[in-house]
N, C-alpha and C positions, 0 to 999 in steps of 0.2 A: 080959697085956693083950691085948685083942682089937681089931683095927682093922675099921672098916666096909669092905664090899666096894668096890673101885675104881669099879665102875659099879653103878648101881641096876638090878637085873635086871627091874624092872617097866617100865622105859623101853625103848622100842625106837626104831630109826631111823625107823620109820613114824610114831610118835607125836611125835617131836621135830622141830619145824619147823626148817628151815635158818636160820642166822643171816643177817640182812640185811647187806649190805656196809656196814661201819662207816667205810670210807674207803680211800683208796689210800696205800700206804706204799712208799717206795723204800729198800731196805736196801743200803748200800754197805760192803762188807767184802771184803778180798782172801783171807781164810781160808775155803776151801770148806766146811769142816765147820760153822763158825759161821754162814755164810750160809745153808746148808741148814736148820740148826736154827732159825734166826731166821725163815726163810720159813715153815716148818712151824708154828711157834708163832703167827705173825701170821695165817696163813690159817685155822688152827683157831679163832682168836678172831674170825673174821669179816671180816678185812681183805683187801682186794685187794692182795697184796704182790708186788713184783717186786724184782729185785736187780741189782747191778752189782759187778764185781770190782775195778775201777780207777776213778780219777777221770775218765779219758776216757770209760769206759763210762757213768758217772753223767751226764756232760754230754750224751752221745748219748741216753740214756734220757729226759732232760728235754726233748729236742727232739721225742720221740715223744708223750709224755703227761705232764702235770704231776701230781705226787702231792699229797696233803694233808700228808704228813709225810716227812721224809728222816732216816733213821738213818745217821749217817756215822762210819766208823772214821777215826781220825786217822793211822794208819799204812798208807798205800797205796803200792803199788809204783811208781807213775808220778808222784805228787805228794804233798805233805804235805796231810793232811786239813784242817788249820787253814787253809791257803791256799785250798783248794777251798771251804771254808765261807765265807771272806771273799768269794770270787768269786761264790758263790751268793747271798750277802746283798746284793751290789751289783747283782744282776740284778732289774730292776723287775718282771719277770713272776713272780718268786718271793716277792714281798713278804708274802703271806699265809701262807707256809709257815714 
């Protein structure tokens, strides 16, 4: 069985237009490896992605700039992700997220 090449050699970076920003995503996860992989995947897909390692970092990041989407781990070192989710849902600034 033969698989097609991973990349089409007829396409080049010069011919491929950059992806427009699809939106802002805040990825909250205390696992460094998962956070880095998640950021890479999101950015490669055209999202403006930022990350936070703790619930406190998440709250701080939300003071800086509001995302369109929050991806939240439930096991964080400083607080339970479910409690943080409830806190975020109660924040009227975040109603559309």
